[in-house]
SELUMNU-49458 format. One record per atom (N, C-alpha, C): residue in one letter; atom name; x, y, z. Coordinates in steps of 0.1 Angstrom, whole numbers. Each point is the difference from the previous one (the first is absolute). Example, Ala and Ser with C-alpha at 12.3 -4.5 7.8 and 13.67 -1.06 7.14 Angstrom:
// SELUMNU-49458
residuo: a&atomo: N&xx: 132&yy: -57&zz: 78
residuo: a&atomo: CA&xx: -9&yy: 12&zz: 0
residuo: a&atomo: C&xx: 9&yy: 12&zz: 0
residuo: s&atomo: N&xx: -4&yy: 11&zz: -7
residuo: s&atomo: CA&xx: 9&yy: 11&zz: 0
residuo: s&atomo: C&xx: -8&yy: 11&zz: 8
This chain:
// SELUMNU-49458
residuo: m&atomo: N&xx: -1859&yy: -351&zz: -568
residuo: m&atomo: CA&xx: 7&yy: 11&zz: -2
residuo: m&atomo: C&xx: -17&yy: 7&zz: -3
residuo: a&atomo: N&xx: -1&yy: 12&zz: 6
residuo: a&atomo: CA&xx: -12&yy: 9&zz: 2
residuo: a&atomo: C&xx: -5&yy: 10&zz: -14
residuo: d&atomo: N&xx: -10&yy: 0&zz: -5
residuo: d&atomo: CA&xx: -4&yy: 6&zz: -9
residuo: d&atomo: C&xx: 2&yy: 14&zz: 3
residuo: q&atomo: N&xx: 9&yy: 10&zz: -9
residuo: q&atomo: CA&xx: 3&yy: 13&zz: 3
residuo: q&atomo: C&xx: -11&yy: 9&zz: 1
residuo: s&atomo: N&xx: -15&yy: -2&zz: -4
residuo: s&atomo: CA&xx: -9&yy: 9&zz: -6
residuo: s&atomo: C&xx: -6&yy: -3&zz: 17
residuo: v&atomo: N&xx: -2&yy: -10&zz: 6
residuo: v&atomo: CA&xx: -8&yy: 1&zz: 11
residuo: v&atomo: C&xx: 8&yy: 5&zz: 11
residuo: p&atomo: N&xx: 1&yy: 14&zz: 9
residuo: p&atomo: CA&xx: 9&yy: 1&zz: 12
residuo: p&atomo: C&xx: -1&yy: -11&zz: 8
residuo: s&atomo: N&xx: 11&yy: -1&zz: 9
residuo: s&atomo: CA&xx: -1&yy: -7&zz: 8
residuo: s&atomo: C&xx: -5&yy: 9&zz: 17
residuo: a&atomo: N&xx: -2&yy: -10&zz: 9
residuo: a&atomo: CA&xx: -7&yy: 7&zz: 12
residuo: a&atomo: C&xx: 8&yy: 13&zz: 5
residuo: f&atomo: N&xx: 9&yy: -4&zz: 3
residuo: f&atomo: CA&xx: 13&yy: 13&zz: 4
residuo: f&atomo: C&xx: -2&yy: 8&zz: -10
residuo: e&atomo: N&xx: 1&yy: -1&zz: -13
residuo: e&atomo: CA&xx: -2&yy: 14&zz: -8
residuo: e&atomo: C&xx: -12&yy: 5&zz: -2
residuo: l&atomo: N&xx: -11&yy: -7&zz: 2
residuo: l&atomo: CA&xx: -15&yy: 4&zz: 2
residuo: l&atomo: C&xx: 1&yy: 12&zz: 14
residuo: a&atomo: N&xx: 6&yy: -8&zz: 10
residuo: a&atomo: CA&xx: -4&yy: 9&zz: 14
residuo: a&atomo: C&xx: 10&yy: 11&zz: 1
residuo: l&atomo: N&xx: 14&yy: 0&zz: -8
residuo: l&atomo: CA&xx: 3&yy: 10&zz: -1
residuo: l&atomo: C&xx: -2&yy: 16&zz: -8
residuo: r&atomo: N&xx: -5&yy: -6&zz: -14
residuo: r&atomo: CA&xx: -10&yy: 10&zz: -6
residuo: r&atomo: C&xx: -12&yy: 7&zz: 9
residuo: l&atomo: N&xx: -7&yy: -9&zz: 8
residuo: l&atomo: CA&xx: -10&yy: 5&zz: 10
residuo: l&atomo: C&xx: 5&yy: 12&zz: 2
residuo: i&atomo: N&xx: 11&yy: -1&zz: 10
residuo: i&atomo: CA&xx: 8&yy: 4&zz: 10
residuo: i&atomo: C&xx: 3&yy: 14&zz: -5
residuo: v&atomo: N&xx: 1&yy: 1&zz: -10
residuo: v&atomo: CA&xx: 7&yy: 9&zz: -12
residuo: v&atomo: C&xx: -13&yy: 8&zz: -4
residuo: c&atomo: N&xx: -10&yy: -4&zz: 0
residuo: c&atomo: CA&xx: -10&yy: 5&zz: -7
residuo: c&atomo: C&xx: -5&yy: 6&zz: 17
residuo: l&atomo: N&xx: -3&yy: -3&zz: 12
residuo: l&atomo: CA&xx: 1&yy: 8&zz: 7
residuo: l&atomo: C&xx: 7&yy: 9&zz: 4
residuo: l&atomo: N&xx: 12&yy: 1&zz: -2
residuo: l&atomo: CA&xx: 9&yy: 12&zz: 3
residuo: l&atomo: C&xx: 5&yy: 9&zz: -13
residuo: f&atomo: N&xx: -2&yy: -5&zz: -9
residuo: f&atomo: CA&xx: 3&yy: 9&zz: -14
residuo: f&atomo: C&xx: -7&yy: -5&zz: -9
residuo: p&atomo: N&xx: -8&yy: 4&zz: -6
residuo: p&atomo: CA&xx: -11&yy: -8&zz: -7
residuo: p&atomo: C&xx: 6&yy: 1&zz: -16
residuo: p&atomo: N&xx: 7&yy: 10&zz: -4
residuo: p&atomo: CA&xx: 4&yy: 0&zz: -17
residuo: p&atomo: C&xx: 12&yy: -5&zz: 3
residuo: l&atomo: N&xx: 7&yy: -3&zz: 7
residuo: l&atomo: CA&xx: 15&yy: -16&zz: 2
residuo: l&atomo: C&xx: -5&yy: -10&zz: -6
residuo: a&atomo: N&xx: -16&yy: -3&zz: 8
residuo: a&atomo: CA&xx: -5&yy: -13&zz: -1
residuo: a&atomo: C&xx: -3&yy: -3&zz: -17
residuo: v&atomo: N&xx: -3&yy: 5&zz: -5
residuo: v&atomo: CA&xx: -4&yy: 3&zz: -12
residuo: v&atomo: C&xx: 9&yy: 1&zz: -12
residuo: i&atomo: N&xx: 13&yy: 2&zz: 4
residuo: i&atomo: CA&xx: 12&yy: 6&zz: -7
residuo: i&atomo: C&xx: 1&yy: -6&zz: -17
residuo: d&atomo: N&xx: -5&yy: -16&zz: 3
residuo: d&atomo: CA&xx: 3&yy: -10&zz: -10
residuo: d&atomo: C&xx: -13&yy: -2&zz: -9
residuo: k&atomo: N&xx: -8&yy: 9&zz: 4
residuo: k&atomo: CA&xx: -17&yy: -3&zz: -8
residuo: k&atomo: C&xx: 1&yy: 9&zz: -15
residuo: g&atomo: N&xx: 9&yy: 9&zz: 1
residuo: g&atomo: CA&xx: -3&yy: 10&zz: -11
residuo: g&atomo: C&xx: 0&yy: 16&zz: 5
residuo: c&atomo: N&xx: 3&yy: 10&zz: -12
residuo: c&atomo: CA&xx: -1&yy: 13&zz: 4
residuo: c&atomo: C&xx: -13&yy: 4&zz: 7
residuo: g&atomo: N&xx: -9&yy: -5&zz: -11
residuo: g&atomo: CA&xx: -17&yy: 5&zz: 5
residuo: g&atomo: C&xx: -3&yy: 0&zz: 14
residuo: v&atomo: N&xx: 5&yy: -12&zz: 6
residuo: v&atomo: CA&xx: -5&yy: -6&zz: 11
residuo: v&atomo: C&xx: 11&yy: 5&zz: 11
residuo: i&atomo: N&xx: 7&yy: 2&zz: -3
residuo: i&atomo: CA&xx: 14&yy: 9&zz: 8
residuo: i&atomo: C&xx: -6&yy: 17&zz: 2
residuo: l&atomo: N&xx: -5&yy: 2&zz: -10
residuo: l&atomo: CA&xx: -5&yy: 16&zz: 3
residuo: l&atomo: C&xx: -12&yy: -3&zz: 7
residuo: l&atomo: N&xx: -11&yy: -6&zz: -5
residuo: l&atomo: CA&xx: -11&yy: -3&zz: 7
residuo: l&atomo: C&xx: -1&yy: 1&zz: 16
residuo: t&atomo: N&xx: 7&yy: -10&zz: 2
residuo: t&atomo: CA&xx: 3&yy: -4&zz: 15
residuo: t&atomo: C&xx: 8&yy: 12&zz: 6
residuo: l&atomo: N&xx: 7&yy: 8&zz: -5
residuo: l&atomo: CA&xx: 6&yy: 16&zz: 6
residuo: l&atomo: C&xx: -9&yy: 6&zz: 0
residuo: l&atomo: N&xx: -10&yy: 4&zz: -8
residuo: l&atomo: CA&xx: -11&yy: 10&zz: 2
residuo: l&atomo: C&xx: -7&yy: -7&zz: 6
residuo: l&atomo: N&xx: -6&yy: -10&zz: 3
residuo: l&atomo: CA&xx: -8&yy: -3&zz: 11
residuo: l&atomo: C&xx: 5&yy: -3&zz: 12
residuo: t&atomo: N&xx: 16&yy: -1&zz: 0
residuo: t&atomo: CA&xx: 3&yy: 1&zz: 15
residuo: t&atomo: C&xx: 3&yy: 16&zz: 5
residuo: l&atomo: N&xx: 2&yy: 11&zz: -9
residuo: l&atomo: CA&xx: 0&yy: 14&zz: 4
residuo: l&atomo: C&xx: -10&yy: 2&zz: 3
residuo: f&atomo: N&xx: -15&yy: -3&zz: -6
residuo: f&atomo: CA&xx: -10&yy: 5&zz: 8
residuo: f&atomo: C&xx: -6&yy: -7&zz: 11
residuo: g&atomo: N&xx: 5&yy: -10&zz: 3
residuo: g&atomo: CA&xx: 1&yy: -7&zz: 14
residuo: g&atomo: C&xx: 2&yy: -16&zz: 1
residuo: w&atomo: N&xx: 9&yy: -1&zz: 12
residuo: w&atomo: CA&xx: 8&yy: -11&zz: -2
residuo: w&atomo: C&xx: -8&yy: -11&zz: 1
residuo: i&atomo: N&xx: -14&yy: -3&zz: 3
residuo: i&atomo: CA&xx: -7&yy: -9&zz: -5
residuo: i&atomo: C&xx: -3&yy: -6&zz: -7
residuo: p&atomo: N&xx: -7&yy: 10&zz: -9
residuo: p&atomo: CA&xx: -2&yy: -5&zz: -16
residuo: p&atomo: C&xx: 14&yy: -6&zz: -7
residuo: g&atomo: N&xx: 11&yy: 7&zz: 4
residuo: g&atomo: CA&xx: 9&yy: -7&zz: -6
residuo: g&atomo: C&xx: 7&yy: -9&zz: 2
residuo: t&atomo: N&xx: -3&yy: -4&zz: 12
residuo: t&atomo: CA&xx: 2&yy: -15&zz: 3
residuo: t&atomo: C&xx: -8&yy: -13&zz: -5
residuo: i&atomo: N&xx: -16&yy: 6&zz: 0
residuo: i&atomo: CA&xx: -7&yy: -9&zz: 1
residuo: i&atomo: C&xx: 1&yy: -4&zz: -18
residuo: f&atomo: N&xx: 1&yy: 12&zz: -10
residuo: f&atomo: CA&xx: 4&yy: -5&zz: -12
residuo: f&atomo: C&xx: 11&yy: -7&zz: -1
residuo: a&atomo: N&xx: 15&yy: 5&zz: 1
residuo: a&atomo: CA&xx: 8&yy: -10&zz: 3
residuo: a&atomo: C&xx: 1&yy: -18&zz: 5
residuo: m&atomo: N&xx: -8&yy: 0&zz: 8
residuo: m&atomo: CA&xx: -4&yy: -15&zz: 2
residuo: m&atomo: C&xx: -9&yy: -5&zz: -5
residuo: v&atomo: N&xx: -11&yy: 8&zz: -5
residuo: v&atomo: CA&xx: -6&yy: -9&zz: -11
residuo: v&atomo: C&xx: 5&yy: -1&zz: -12
residuo: i&atomo: N&xx: 14&yy: 8&zz: -4
residuo: i&atomo: CA&xx: 4&yy: -2&zz: -12
residuo: i&atomo: C&xx: 10&yy: -11&zz: 4
residuo: c&atomo: N&xx: 10&yy: -1&zz: 12
residuo: c&atomo: CA&xx: 9&yy: -12&zz: 5
residuo: c&atomo: C&xx: -4&yy: -10&zz: -1
residuo: l&atomo: N&xx: -18&yy: -3&zz: 6
residuo: l&atomo: CA&xx: -2&yy: -12&zz: 2
residuo: l&atomo: C&xx: -9&yy: -8&zz: -12
residuo: r&atomo: N&xx: -2&yy: 8&zz: -11
residuo: r&atomo: CA&xx: -5&yy: -4&zz: -13
residuo: r&atomo: C&xx: 10&yy: -4&zz: -5
residuo: r&atomo: N&xx: 0&yy: -12&zz: -4
residuo: r&atomo: CA&xx: 9&yy: -9&zz: -9
residuo: r&atomo: C&xx: -5&yy: 0&zz: -18
């Protein structure tokens, strides 16, 4: 059985796709502050929000 703290390849790929489409949704399980910061960066521009969401999602 796989460890729950390490995401599978499918989960990671799905999360990265969501990072591209709607960055705040991709970090919804990381906490309120991260969600708000991602939303703010996405409102300033899609690219900063996407980059921040990817950095947060890829960090373990």
